[in-house]
N, C-alpha and C positions, 0 to 999 in steps of 0.2 A: 460580220463578228464584231465584237467591241474591244477595246483595250481595258486592261486591267487597272483596277485605281490605283493599287499599289503593286509594285514588283522590286526585288530582290534577289541578289545572289550570293550562294555561301561557296565557296570553293568553286566558282563557276557553273552551280547547280543553281537552277531558277524555283523561284517563289513567285506565283503571279495570285493575286487577290481581285475576285469578283463579285460585284454586288448585283448582278443582274440575269445569272444564269439559273437562278431559282428564286422565284418570287416569294412575298411574305405569305402569299394565300397557299400556295404550293408547300413550302416548309410548314406551315400550321396543320395542313391536312395529312400530310406524312407522321408529324409530331400526332397527332390525334389518334393515328392507327397505331403506333407505336404504344399508345398507353395500356393496350390490350394484348400487346407481343408477348411471346414467352421468351424473355430473356435469360440467358446461362450464365451463369458464374465462372465462368471457366477461360477469360480472355487473359492473355500472358503478354506483357511487353518483352520481355529479354529473358533467356534460361534463367539468369542468375537472380530472376525475381519471380519465380515460377510460383512461390509459396503466396505471394500476393496478387490474387485474381481480381478482374473486374468483370463488367456485366456488360454482355453483348447479344445481339440476334443476327444471325447469319442471314444472307438473301440468297436465294436461288438465281440461277442464270437468267430465267424469264423474269425475275422481280426486277433486275437489274434493267433488262433492257427497256422494261416495260416505264419507267421512270424519266420524265419529260428531261429532269435534270441532268441526267445520265445522257442522253442524245446529244443535249445542248452543250455540255463539257466536252464530249467526245468532239465536234464539229469544232468547239475553241480549241482544243488542242492540235487538232489537225490543221487548222488555221494559224497558228501561232509556230507550230515546230515544224510543220510541212511533214509529218511522217501520221502514221495511224497506230493506233493503240487499242487494245481492248481489256475489258475486266477479267482479272482472273480472280478476283474475291471482292464481294460486298457485303457490307455489314453495318450493324450500327452500333457504336458505344454508349453506354449510359454511365455516366458521374454524376455523384452528389457531394453535397458538402462531407467531409471525412474521409472520401475514398484517397487511395494512395496510387497514383498514375506516375509512372517511370519514363525516363528519357529512352528513345528508342530511334532506330532505323527501320525502314521498310524495306530495304533490300540491300544487296553488298555495293561496296562503292562502285564497282565496275559497271554493275548492271544500267541498263537504259531504263529504267522503270519509274512510272510518275503515280502519285497518289492525289486523290482528289478528295477533300473533306467539303461537307457541306454541314452548316449548323442548321439545325431543325429546331429552332425556338421559334414561338410565335413573337415572342418579346424579349428583350435582354437588358438589364441595367449595367450600365459600366461599373457600378459599386460589385456586382455578384461575381466578378471575376473570370474565372474558366477560360482564360487565354490559351490560344496555342503559341509556344514558345519554340525559337528554332536557333538552333546551336551552332557556331563554328568548331573548327578543328581542336580549339583552345578550352572547350567546354564554356564559352562565353554566350549570353543570349544576345542575339545580334538582331531579330526581327520577331515580332509578337503580333498576332491578327485575333482581334475580338470578335468573339461569338456574335455577330449581328445576325437578325433572323434572314434567311436564306443567303446569307455570305457563303461563298465557294473559294476555296483557297486549293490550287494545284501546285504541286511541288516535286521535285526530285526524291523520288523514296529514299535515296542513300543520306538526306540533310538527318542528323539528329533532332528529334522535336520530342514534345511531350504537350497533350493536353491538360491542362491544370483543372482539377476540380473547382467547382462553385464555392464560393466564400460562405460562411454560416448564414449570412442573411439573406442566401438564395433558397426557396423553398421549390424552385423548381429544377427539373432534372436537364442536365445538359446532355442533349442529344446531338453527336456526329454521325452522319452518314459518311462512309468512306468507301471509294474504290481504288483497289490497287490495280495497276495497269502494266502490262506488258505490249513493247513493240508487235503488231501484227507483220510477219514475215511472208 
């Protein structure tokens, strides 16, 4: 396995960024398949923002297991943490200029859950924005990840975060593949 290109902790909870768990060709292939997917406008960040839905498409267990990036992420997590995890949910978020996305956590603070995000863009320009921002307990942004093609971010699900929508000059969708993971008992 490899070392992350970046790592950070927020309240002793880890964030690892890898640029080699998903190739650009693999990200592009998944991206092209998403162009014909049936996205639904029903994803909600938090209960208090339920009136502001965004686009997502759910993946079946078989679809998740068939993705090579999922297999590589699971192996990397096992190597890094010494624990085994499994996906209890997989989906792809779609964001474009003008969308409203909200800060949220993916699990309760005491849960031992991880989230894997994979940026599924064939190309990305730094001026397009779309970063994933991570916040501390004081709501200060303490880490940001740029959505480079195939970049994979693995983090503790209790870290408050948000994926920012692209800027006005970006005409490409910002797709993020997400796996929500729980420990295997």
